[in-house]
C-alpha positions in Angstrom: 117.8 100.5 89.9 115.3 98.0 88.6 113.1 95.5 90.5 115.8 92.7 90.4 118.4 95.0 92.0 115.9 96.0 94.7 115.0 92.3 95.3 118.7 91.6 95.8 119.2 94.6 98.1 116.2 94.1 100.3 114.6 90.6 99.7 112.1 90.6 102.5 110.7 93.9 101.7 110.6 93.0 98.0 108.7 89.8 98.8 106.2 91.7 100.9 105.7 94.2 98.1 105.1 91.5 95.5 102.6 89.8 97.8 100.7 93.0 98.4 100.6 93.9 94.7 99.7 90.2 93.9 96.8 90.2 96.3 94.7 92.5 94.1 94.5 93.3 90.4 94.0 97.0 90.5 96.3 99.6 92.2 96.7 103.4 92.1 99.3 105.2 90.0 100.1 108.9 90.5 101.7 110.9 87.7 102.2 114.6 87.1 99.9 116.5 84.7 101.3 119.1 82.3 100.6 121.9 84.9 102.4 120.0 87.6 99.4 118.9 89.6 99.0 115.2 90.5 96.8 112.8 88.6 95.8 109.4 90.1 94.6 106.5 88.0 93.9 102.9 88.4 96.5 100.5 86.9 97.5 96.9 86.7 101.2 96.1 87.3 103.4 93.1 86.5 106.7 91.8 87.9 108.4 90.0 85.0 112.0 89.4 84.1 113.4 91.4 87.0 111.3 94.4 86.1 108.2 96.2 87.5 106.1 96.9 84.3 103.3 99.4 83.8 101.0 98.7 80.9 98.5 101.2 79.7 95.8 101.8 77.1 96.9 103.7 74.0 96.8 107.4 74.4 95.8 107.3 78.1 96.4 110.4 80.1 98.8 108.6 82.5 100.9 107.3 79.5 101.1 110.9 78.1 102.0 112.2 81.6 104.9 109.6 81.9 106.1 110.4 78.4 106.5 114.0 79.4 107.7 113.5 83.0 108.7 110.0 84.0 108.2 110.5 87.8 105.5 108.3 89.4 104.3 106.9 92.6 102.5 103.5 92.7 100.4 102.5 95.7 99.2 98.9 96.3 95.5 98.4 96.6 94.9 98.6 100.4 92.2 95.8 100.2 88.9 95.6 101.9 88.1 97.4 105.2 90.7 99.4 107.1 93.1 96.7 108.3 95.8 97.4 105.7 96.0 93.7 104.8 99.5 93.4 106.3 101.0 96.5 104.9 100.6 99.7 102.9 103.2 99.7 100.0 104.2 102.6 97.9 106.8 102.6 95.2 108.3 105.8 93.7 110.4 106.0 90.6 110.7 106.9 87.0 109.0 105.1 84.1 110.4 104.9 80.6 108.4 103.7 77.6 109.5 100.5 75.8 108.3 100.5 72.2 110.1 97.5 70.8 112.7 94.9 71.4 113.1 91.6 73.3 111.7 92.9 76.6 108.5 94.1 75.0 108.1 90.9 73.1 108.6 88.8 76.3 106.0 91.0 78.0 103.5 90.5 75.2 104.1 86.7 75.2 103.5 86.4 78.9 100.7 88.9 79.5 98.9 88.9 76.1 97.7 92.5 76.5 95.1 94.0 74.1 96.9 95.7 71.2 98.0 98.5 70.8 99.2 99.5 74.3 101.9 101.5 76.1 104.5 99.7 78.1 106.8 101.3 80.7 109.7 99.8 82.5 110.5 101.4 85.9 113.5 102.6 87.8 113.0 102.7 91.5 113.8 105.7 93.7 112.0 104.7 96.9 110.0 101.8 98.4 108.0 102.4 101.5 106.1 99.9 103.7 103.8 101.1 106.5 102.1 98.7 108.9 100.7 98.4 112.4 102.7 96.2 114.8 101.1 94.6 117.9 98.1 96.9 117.5 100.3 99.5 119.1 103.0 100.8 116.8 103.0 102.4 113.4 106.0 101.0 111.7 107.4 102.6 108.5 110.2 101.0 106.5 111.9 103.2 103.9 114.4 102.1 101.3 116.2 104.2 98.7 118.9 103.0 96.2 122.3 102.9 97.7 121.1 103.2 101.3 120.1 100.8 104.0 116.6 99.9 104.9 115.4 102.4 107.6 112.8 101.5 110.1 110.8 104.1 112.0 108.5 103.0 114.8 106.1 105.2 116.9 103.3 104.6 119.3 
């Protein structure tokens, strides 16, 4: 399931996620090292052509991690202070490298990244939004492909 599919399935959550990722340039990507331990790195992301794209410097450890094991988690920059800026957004999925073709050419034309670079398209397995409602409740929304949006609320 790509970003366009997610946007059709849960448009309000998709819009919130795009706003959170659009509010800051840098976010946090978690990948798996060769020994299975987690690696977190800063990353810039793009929503283009119905896809969530991950672009990386050539030979970066996070790119090598994804080539070996495509699983990732991406967390939106929480912003300044501790107010969560409206929401904490996490996206889980798998990332697959795109080395040529029309999609890569369109990305290069739009973004103009430094060359050379790695480009990964994503397939979503989960999107989670956590926020505070009425200064009282912690609200977590969880979406997975093929299922409804679940909302959990606790005081």
